[in-house]
N, C-alpha and C positions, 0 to 999 in steps of 0.2 A: 505493499500499499504506500501512496504516496502523501508526504506531509500536506494539511490542507493550511495555508497561511491566509492571515487577514492583512490586507494593505491599507485598507481605510473602513471608518465607519463615520457617516454623516446622517445629521437628523434635521427634523424642523423644529422650532419651539412647539410646544402643547399650547393651544389654542381652546379656550373654552367652547364646549359643545352647547353652544345657543346662537339663535339670531343675533346678529351684532359680536359674535367672538372674532377674536384676532383673525383667524384663519377659515370663516364662515363663507366669505367671497370667493374662496380658490376653490376651484373643484379638486377632488383627491388626485386626479390624473395630473393635474398642473403640478400640485404638490411635490409628487414624484419625478417629475421631468425637471422640475428646479432643482433636485437634488441631483438627479444625473448630470445635469449641466454641471454643477458645484464639482462632483466627482472627477468630469473628465478635467477640469481646469485644474484642480489641487494635484492629480497625479499625471498630469500631462497623457491622460490615457487616451489610446485611439480605440472607439466605441467597437470599430470592425473586430477587434480582438476579443470581445465577449461574446460569449456563447449563449446566455442565458439570461433573461431578468425573472426572478422569482419572487414575486409579492405575497405576503401573508395578507388577507382580507377575511373578515369574519362575517360581515355582511354585504355579500358579493350581488348586491341587486341596485336598481337606480343609478345613480353617478357612478357607483363600483363595480355596476354589471358587466357583461358581454368582455370576461377578461380585462380588468383594470391593467393588469402588466403590459399587454399588447397597447393598449389604449396610451399607458404612459411613455410607452417607447415612440410611438409616432407623433405624438405631442412635443416630445423632445427632440424630434427630426433625426433621431439615431438611424444606422443603417438597415437595410431592408433585413440586412443578414441576421440581425439580432434577434432571436424568439424572445417570447414571456409566456408566463403563466400564473394563475392565479392559485394560492395554497390556502386551506382553510382546515386548522386544529383548534379551533375556537381560540381563547385567550393565548394559546400557545402559537399559534398561525406566523408570526414575525420570526421566533426562534426554529420554528419549524422548517420556512424556507430554507433558513440556514444550514439546517440538517440534510435537507436532500440534495441542497450544493455541495457539501462537504462530502457526501458519500459518492457521488459524479466525480469528484476532483480527486478523491481519494482512491477512486477504481482506475484513475487514470484515462475515463472516457472525454473530460473536458478540463482545461486549462485554467480558463477563467469564468466565474460565473458573478453575478450580482446580485444580492439576496437580501430582502428586508422586508417591509410590511407598510400598509396604510389603512388608516380610518378616519372618514370624515363622519363623527358620530353627531354632528350640526346638522348634515344632511342626509344621513339615511340612518335613523335610530336604530339602537340594536334590538335585534328580533324582528325588524322588518321583512326578513324572507322568511319567516315561519318555520314549519319543519314538526315533523312528529312528537319530539320532547318537547315543544312548546304547545302545539293545538289539536293533538291527537289524545283525548282523556283517557281512552282505553290503556294506552301506552303508558302514559304517566301514572295510572293507578297502577299497574301491573308492576313497575319498576321501582315506585317511588321516587322519581326524579324531580326534585322539588326546585322551585327557585334558587339562584346562588346565595341569594342574602339571608334564606332562611336557613341552608346550608351552614354559613358563616357562623348564623346565631346558634346552632346545634354543636360546632364545633367548640363554641365558647360554653357553652353550658355543659356539654360532654366532660370538659377540660377544668370548670368550674372558674373560667376568666372573668373576672369582676369588669364592669362598666368603667372602672376606673382605669384599671389596667391597661384596657381597649385605648381609652383616652390620651391615657400618659405615652402610650406607644406613637398616637397620632399627632400629638404635639412635638415628638421627638423627631417624627418625620418632617413636618414644616419647620423646624430649628434648622435642621441639618440640610434642608435642601436650600433654606435662606444663608447659609454659612457657605455652601458651595458656590451660591450666586455670588457672594459678595467676594468669594476669593476667585472666580472667574474659571471654577473647575468644570465647567462644562463648554465652555469656550470652542474647545478644540473643536469637537463635533459638531455644533451648534451653527446652523446656516440660516441667515435671517431672509425672512420669506417676505419679497415686495410685489408689488402690483405691476401692470404692464406699463406704467410710466416711472417705474423705478423707485417708488415712494415705499419705503419700510411700513409693512403692514403688521410685522411681528418679529421681534429680534429677542425675546426671551421667553420662557416658559410664564403663561398667563393665570394659571390654576392657583401656584401658592397663595395661601395665607399667612405671613409671617408675624401678622399680629395675632394670631389666635392664641386664646389662653385655655387652660384647664377648666376653669368657670365657664367659660364661653362653650366648649366643647360639652361639657357635661348639662349645658341648658337645652341640647338639642334632643328630639324626639326621636324616639326608634323608628327607624326607616321602614320595616319589614313585618310590623306587628299587624299593620290590616292586610297584608298578603297572606299572613301564616294563620289568619280567621277564614279565609276562604278554603280551608282543608288541608292545606300544605303542612301546617304543624302537626297535623292527625298523622299525615302521611310518614313524617320524621319519626313520631313518637310509636308509630306502628312497626318502624323498625329498629328503632331504641328504643325498648319499654322500659328500660334502666331509669328514664328520667319519667317524671311527673308533669313536666311542661316543658316547653321550650323558651327561654328568656331571651327577650329581644335586646340587644345591648347592641347591635350595630347601628350608626347613624349616617346622615350624610359626613359627618366630621372624622369619622374612623374609618371610613370605607374609601375605596379609589373613586377619581374624579372622571366625570365622562368628558372628553377632551378630543381634539383634532390632533392628526399629527402623521407623520411620515418617517421613514429612517432606510438606510441601506448600508449594507457591508458588501465591501469587496472582497471576494476570495478568491484563490489560485495557487499556483504550485510552484515549484523551484523553477520548470521550466521558463514558465511566465515571467517571471522574476529577472532572469538572466536575459530574458527576450525584450523586454522594456524597461529594465532598470529600476524597476518600483522596487523597493525596501518594505519587506515585510515587519510588520509591528508584533504580531503575534501568530499561534498556531492552535488550531481547535485539537486537543489531546484526545478528547473523546465525547461522545453523545450517546444521549437515553432517552427513550420515552416510556412509561409505564400507566396504569390506572388502578384508583381504587374503585370502590363501591358508587352509585350513582347518586344515593342519599347525600350521604357527607360530602361527595362529589371533591371537595377542594384540599386534598389531601394528598393528591397523586403526585405531588412535588418531594413528597418523602421516598416514594419508592424511586421514583426516578433519577432521586441523589443517590440513593444507596447502589443504584444500579451503574451510574455513571462512575462513580468512586470505584466500584469492582474493576469496570471495564479500564480504568486508567490506572488501575495498582496503587490508589491512594487510598488514605485515610481523610476523614473531613478536617483532621488537624491538621493535615498536610496543605490546607487552602488558606490563601492568605487575605483573599476579600470575597464576600458572598452577595449577590443581588438576588433576593427572594421577593418575586412580584407582591407589593401589598394590596393584592385584590380587595382584601379587608384585612382589618388590624390583626384577628385572629390568626391568620394564615402566616406571616413571618414567627410571631409569638408560638405557634404550635411546634412550627421547623424547628425552632432554637431550643424548647422544650425537648423534643424528641432527640436530637443531636448532643445536647447538653451545653449548648452555645451561649455565651455572653453576647452581646450587641455590639462589642467594639468594631468587630470587622464584618457586621451585615448590616447591608444598605445604608452604607455610610455617609451617603451625599443625598438622603432622604429616599421616597419612594412615590407611588402611585397614589399614595394617600395624598401627598401635599402636590406632587407635580402633575398626576392625572393617570390615566389609562387607555390610550388610545388602541383599544384590544389588539388589532393585527398587526399594530406595529410595535408593542411594547417589548417583545422579544428580542427583536432586531435592538431596538433602544439601550435593552440593559446589555447588550454585547459591547456596543459602545462606549457605555457608560464604564463595565468593568475595565476594557482596555486602557479607557483614559487615565482610570483610577492606580491600574496597575502601574502606568507608567509614572504618574505624581510620585507616586509613594516608594517607586523603585522596588516593588513585589513581583512574585513570580508566577503563582497560580491564582485562579479565580473561577469562580462556579455561578454560572446562571441558571436560575429555575423557577418556572412557572406552574400554577394549577392551572387546570381547563376544564372545560363543561362537561358533564358526564362522568367526572371523575378522572379525568386524564391528567398526567403530568409530563413534564419535559425538563431536562436538564444539559448543560453540556459544561466541559472543562476547559479553560484558555488558558492557555500556557505564553506568558510572554518571552519574547525573544531577544 
């Protein structure tokens, strides 16, 4: 197998997913096209050397339908010989696109692939594409496939995480994200988005609330209690009768934010490095996917991490920096509890609670975050992991060169 090298990582800022949000007026294929142009400029890359563009996208309908990757290539005016495909593994889609690209490069089938993700959650609301796990009552009843917010509250209830503990974690995410912004730690990968007249629309993440306080977070109402009363709490309790009730503890303040955004990672092998003169920054040491059951759903990052560490011949103590997607505060807390970790090397620059979670793009954004921070701290090994719908989990070990 060939080494899979990371040459560069770029992303847009995260814009709030609402009418009037910083990226609302930019169609998702245009966001990706702007990143493709940025990559060409940063690496002096000849686009004709690229074999494929793989884009994670969780809701591929409307503005994101009909193969958003191919639309992005055409919008960027890239050569006709470059192909594109849309990839969907729920919230793991951005990292799944990197996994797929890495497999082809490691096998020697392709030399250079760009992989990443995009999600315009202001233009295409999550769940717009429907599907049996959303719209088929008999399947939902058979499998107890409950909404993710109920799953997060189920995990918090089973592990006896207090509302204060969840809010304290959320506040830490906000503080770390603000500290990273002030230190310009996101600057290396962040590409300002401009309109057609060259006017900057957004040049920094729009979702963080740096003035958050524990008192303010504590005053927010539970976000998923009403949904639970529709029968989903009963489904969860049928699967987990050890609980007398689901205690709804997640709010808008300790859950990930809905945002727009896109991210790309340039992947290749030694041959393309020699051919083009591009200098690799890191390599992908191992990748893995796994799944847990569909009711608790959001713990799939734990078996995925165990699997990827075994493949890499490492233990969790070997990893210098870890990015665990903050879908809900209970998720990184459950991860750290399982592996016996402190939080000093987990999500050190904040996460999706503060920054937002552009679902199809988050996995590839986290790869850029980990590469940048490994370089900043002069460390060697990083882990990126996310939970995903239906119980799935995904993980990758990144090694700095």
